[in-house]
N, C-alpha and C positions, 0 to 999 in steps of 0.2 A: 501493500500499499504506499503511495507515495506523499507527502504533505500536498493540502492547498498554495500557489501561489497567491499571493495578493491582485490582485489586480485595478487599475491607475481607474478611475471611472473617467468614462467621456464626455467630458464636455457638453454641456447640451447650449453653450451657449456661443450664437456666432461670429464668427469674427470679424473686428470693426467695433462691437459695439463697446458702450463702457460698461467698465465695473467697475465696486467700491474704491478701488483705490487708487482712480485716476483723481487728479484734482485740476483744477484752472488757476495759472499762472498769468498774473498780468504784467507786464516788462515794455519798457520804449521802444521796440522792433513788436509790439502787438500779444494778441492773448494765445498761451500756449496749450496745453493740455501733457499735463506730466503724469510718468508713475511712476515709480519705486521699485526698483530687480532685486534682489536681493541675491542675486545668481545661480543659487543655488539651483532654481529650474533650467537656466541656460545651458543648453547644450553646442552651442556654437560659437567663435567666435564673430565681431562686429568692429566696426572701424568710423573712432569718434571724427565727425567731423570740427571737434573742434581743435585737436592738434596731433590728426592722422593719424596716432596712434590705435593696437588693436586693443581690443576690449576684451581678454581671455573667458574661456565660457565658465563657468562658477563665480567670475567676478562681478561684487555688487555694483549699477549701474542705472543713470535714468534712459529711459525712452520717451519724445518730447513730439508732438504733431502739432499743426497751427489745430487753434478752436475755431474753423470754419464748416461747412457742409464738403465732405469731399477730402480734410483736410489729415484724416489719418491714413490715405494713400503717400504720405510723408514723413512718415514714421522717425526718427531715428536717435540709437543708440548713444548717449554721451555718456562721458567718465563724468561724475556727479561733480567735479573740482572744477571741468571745462566746462560743465552748463553754466554755473553759477558766476562766472568768468569770460563767456563768450561774448560781450559788450564789452569788455577791454581792452580784446582786442585789436580794434578800432579797421579804417577801412581794407576795402583789400579782403577780406573772409568772406564768404558766403554764412550764413548765419541758417544753414545746412548743408 
């Protein structure tokens, strides 16, 4: 007899819908939806648009996207400090 394996329950929430952990932040460059990720569920690497460095899987980071209809298609993964300091970088850097 083999032991049962714990199975993860499939999410019934469609992709793109906000969760209770999303918040809206107002910045000089507009309104942004922001989600804090602890990294435990992250299985792949991302590239931070602020510093152009890799965010390794398992690292805590932020996901942000513009707070407008269709803005969730422009989600970007940021290091937490890069997100906070993005407006200090000066001209020539894209906000995403």
